[in-house]
Every structure is written in structure tokens, then in C-alpha cells.
C-alpha positions, 0 to 999 in steps of 0.5 A, a space after each residue: 562323138 566317136 565315143 558314142 559308136 562304141 558300143 555299137 563297136 563293141 556290138 559288131 564285136 561280141 556278135 562276130 566273136 560268138 558267130 566265130 566260137 560257135 562254128 569253132 564249136 560245130 567243126 571241132 566236136 561235130 560229127 565227121 564220118 562220111 558216107 556215099 549216103 551223106 553224099 547224096 541229096 538231101 541225107 535222106 538215105 533215099 535215091 533221089 529221083 528226077 533233078 534236085 531243082 525245080 523250074 519255079 513260075 516266074 508268077 511266084 517271084 512277081 508276087 513276092 516282090 509286089 508283096 515286099 514292095 507293098 509290105 515296105 511301102 506301108 513301113 513308112 504308115 507308121 512313121 508318120 502316124 507317131 508325129 502326124 499331129 506335128 505335120 499338120 495338114 501338110 503331112 495328110 496332104 502328102 500321105 494322101 498323095 503318097 497312099 494314091 501312089 500306092 494304089 495306083 501301083 495296086 491297080 495297075 498290077 490288079 489289071 496286068 494280071 500280075 496277082 492271080 495266082 494260078 
């Protein structure tokens, strides 16, 4: 049973080794000349104007979270579509319930104005 996991272990080891080698080679051969201009934000050579960070409106994060939420839930359609014929009427009813829950959440977000972008 554990022999089946050897391939995953080898893959993790190789990925870690390649990443470590890439970081090591970058540190070894990369440029190391430091200057005041490089220490400034953005390294563009221009003096920064104002703060380095901006406040993002909460609405942006709300729309992003709603997009991720609905996008991830839509991913569940693919496995259902693959085994649709095997599930029969039970699978169809379960998916209708799932779509109904998604639709209620979408309508709630829409009515609350969460999808409005100003």
C-alpha cells in the first residue's frame, strides 16, 4: 500500500530540490550591487509620491470573494455531469437542490447590492 505513495514522495522531493537549486543559483550568480535608488520602493529611480500602499474599498474584496465562492461551487458541476447517467433521478434532484441553493445565494447578494461596482 505504501509503495503507491513513493511516486508522490519522489515528486515532492524533486520539486523541492529544483526550487532550492534555483534559489541557490540566483543568490550565487545574481547581482549584488546595492544602492540608495534600489532601496527605494519600486526600484524605478523615481522618487515615490505619497504612501506606498493604497486603501482598497471593501466592495472590491466582497466581489472577489463572491466570485471565488460561486466559481468554486460551479466546479462541482463537472463531476456530476461525468456520472449523471449513473446517478439517475436522485442525482438530478440533488443537483436541482444544489442549483437552487446557489440561486438563492446569488439573488440575496444581488438584492443586497453586493454585485454593484461603482
